[in-house]
C-alpha positions in Angstrom: -94.8 -119.7 98.9 -92.2 -122.2 99.0 -94.7 -124.4 101.5 -97.4 -124.0 99.2 -95.2 -125.6 96.4 -94.5 -128.4 98.8 -97.9 -129.0 99.6 -98.7 -129.0 95.6 -96.1 -131.6 95.2 -97.3 -133.8 98.0 -100.9 -133.7 96.4 -102.4 -131.5 98.9 -105.0 -128.6 98.0 -103.4 -125.3 97.5 -106.5 -123.6 98.8 -107.7 -125.7 101.9 -111.4 -125.8 102.2 -111.5 -125.1 106.0 -109.1 -122.9 108.1 -111.0 -123.2 111.4 -108.5 -126.0 112.7 -104.5 -126.3 112.7 -102.4 -125.6 110.7 -104.5 -122.4 109.7 -102.9 -122.2 106.2 -104.0 -119.3 103.9 -102.7 -119.4 100.3 -103.4 -115.5 99.5 -102.2 -115.5 95.9 -103.5 -117.2 92.8 -101.8 -120.3 91.4 -99.6 -119.5 88.5 -96.4 -118.6 90.3 -97.1 -121.4 93.1 -97.6 -124.2 90.3 -94.3 -123.2 88.2 -92.4 -123.7 91.5 -94.2 -127.0 92.3 -93.2 -128.3 89.1 -89.4 -127.4 89.6 -89.5 -128.4 93.2 -90.8 -131.8 92.2 -87.5 -132.0 90.0 -84.7 -130.5 92.1 -86.4 -130.4 95.5 -87.4 -128.2 98.2 -85.2 -125.0 97.7 -85.8 -121.4 97.9 -83.2 -121.2 95.0 -86.0 -122.1 92.6 -88.3 -119.4 93.3 -85.5 -117.0 93.3 -84.3 -117.9 90.0 -87.8 -117.6 88.5 -88.2 -114.0 90.1 -84.4 -113.0 88.8 -85.2 -114.1 85.3 -88.4 -112.9 85.4 -87.0 -109.2 86.1 -84.4 -109.5 83.5 -87.2 -110.5 80.8 -89.2 -107.7 82.2 -86.3 -105.3 81.6 -85.9 -106.8 78.0 -89.7 -106.3 77.2 -89.5 -102.5 78.7 -86.5 -102.2 76.0 -88.5 -103.6 73.4 -91.7 -101.6 74.3 -89.5 -98.4 73.9 -88.0 -99.5 70.9 -91.6 -99.6 69.0 -91.7 -95.7 69.9 -88.3 -94.4 69.4 -87.4 -93.0 65.8 -84.6 -95.0 63.8 -84.8 -97.9 66.7 -82.1 -96.0 68.5 -80.7 -98.0 71.4 -80.0 -95.5 73.9 -83.7 -94.9 75.0 -84.1 -98.9 75.3 -80.9 -98.9 77.3 -81.9 -96.2 79.7 -85.5 -97.3 80.3 -84.4 -100.8 80.9 -81.7 -99.7 83.2 -84.0 -97.3 85.1 -86.3 -100.1 85.6 -83.4 -102.4 86.9 -82.0 -99.8 89.3 -85.5 -99.0 90.9 -84.9 -99.8 94.7 -88.2 -101.8 94.7 -87.0 -104.1 91.6 -83.4 -104.3 93.3 -84.9 -105.4 96.7 -87.5 -108.0 95.3 -85.8 -109.4 92.3 -83.8 -111.8 94.1 -86.1 -113.0 96.7 -89.0 -116.0 96.3 -91.8 -113.7 95.2 -94.6 -113.4 92.8 -94.3 -109.7 91.7 -91.5 -109.8 89.0 -93.2 -113.0 87.2 -96.4 -111.2 87.0 -94.7 -108.1 85.8 -92.8 -109.9 83.1 -96.3 -111.5 81.5 -98.1 -108.3 81.7 -95.3 -106.3 79.8 -94.9 -109.1 77.4 -98.7 -108.9 76.7 -98.4 -105.1 76.1 -95.4 -105.6 73.8 -97.4 -107.9 71.8 -100.1 -105.5 71.3 -98.0 -102.5 70.8 -95.9 -104.5 68.3 -98.6 -105.5 66.2 -102.1 -104.7 67.3 -103.8 -106.0 63.8 -102.9 -109.6 64.2 -105.6 -111.7 66.0 -102.7 -113.7 67.2 -101.1 -111.1 69.3 -104.8 -110.2 70.5 -105.4 -113.5 71.7 -101.6 -114.2 73.1 -102.0 -110.9 75.2 -105.2 -111.5 76.5 -103.5 -115.0 77.6 -100.6 -113.4 79.2 -102.7 -110.8 81.2 -104.9 -113.7 82.4 -101.7 -115.5 83.3 -100.4 -112.4 85.0 -103.9 -111.9 87.0 -103.4 -115.2 88.3 -100.1 -114.6 89.3 -100.8 -111.7 91.2 -104.2 -110.5 91.5 -103.2 -106.7 91.2 -101.8 -107.4 88.0 -105.4 -107.9 86.3 -106.0 -104.3 86.0 -103.3 -102.0 84.9 -101.8 -103.7 82.0 -104.9 -105.1 80.3 -106.5 -101.6 80.6 -103.4 -100.2 79.0 -103.8 -102.8 76.4 -107.3 -102.3 75.5 -106.9 -98.5 75.3 -103.8 -98.7 73.0 -105.5 -101.2 71.2 -108.8 -99.1 70.9 -106.8 -96.2 69.4 -105.6 -98.3 66.5 -108.5 -100.6 65.9 -111.6 -100.5 67.8 -113.1 -103.8 67.0 -109.9 -105.6 68.1 -109.9 -103.5 71.4 -113.4 -105.2 71.9 -112.1 -108.7 70.9 -109.4 -108.3 73.5 -111.5 -107.1 75.9 -114.0 -110.1 75.6 -111.1 -112.6 75.4 -109.8 -111.4 78.5 -112.8 -111.4 80.4 -114.2 -114.5 79.2 -111.1 -116.5 80.0 -110.5 -115.0 83.3 -114.1 -115.7 84.5 -113.9 -119.1 82.9 -110.5 -119.8 84.9 -112.2 -118.3 87.9 -115.3 -120.3 87.9 -113.6 -123.4 87.3 -110.9 -122.7 90.5 -113.8 -121.7 92.5 -116.0 -124.9 91.5 -112.6 -127.3 92.0 -111.9 -125.9 95.2 -115.4 -125.9 96.4 -115.3 -122.1 97.0 -112.0 -122.0 98.8 -110.3 -120.5 96.1 -112.3 -117.2 96.2 -112.0 -117.6 100.1 -108.4 -117.6 100.1 
């Protein structure tokens, strides 16, 4: 991932068109995390600390989002369930092992949880629908696997509250995601899909 960020800083393609000749580069993740890292690497230089800091801060942000989501469902806004939920997340072996690494997972999770929180907090507001859809798209373009669970959960939750808002969320998410996919496919000459 650091190599990909360095390639972007140097003006090279993140998704090279041909891999038939050396250096046989494969960029198997969507561009959001790499582009954020490229921006920071351009400022501070090539270091693993940049990606690790993003992952660590994203982990803390995800824990905060978990606490805030739990708060929306607790009576009297009790602090203990929020603390327990966030703590269980933070002590999970997967989170403990991957949060300090230069990995994309925690940023995608943070974006997904933030989108869910906006929907749970106030699904009636159009602004929250559009922000949540945007966050879900960013999460999907951070890691492909984040493109299903949180958006589906958000759509189902919104459907239980206001059916027409759920349709708006679905259409905004699908249209935005497809427009970005088509743009990346066209700009890379099909290499984005290949990678």
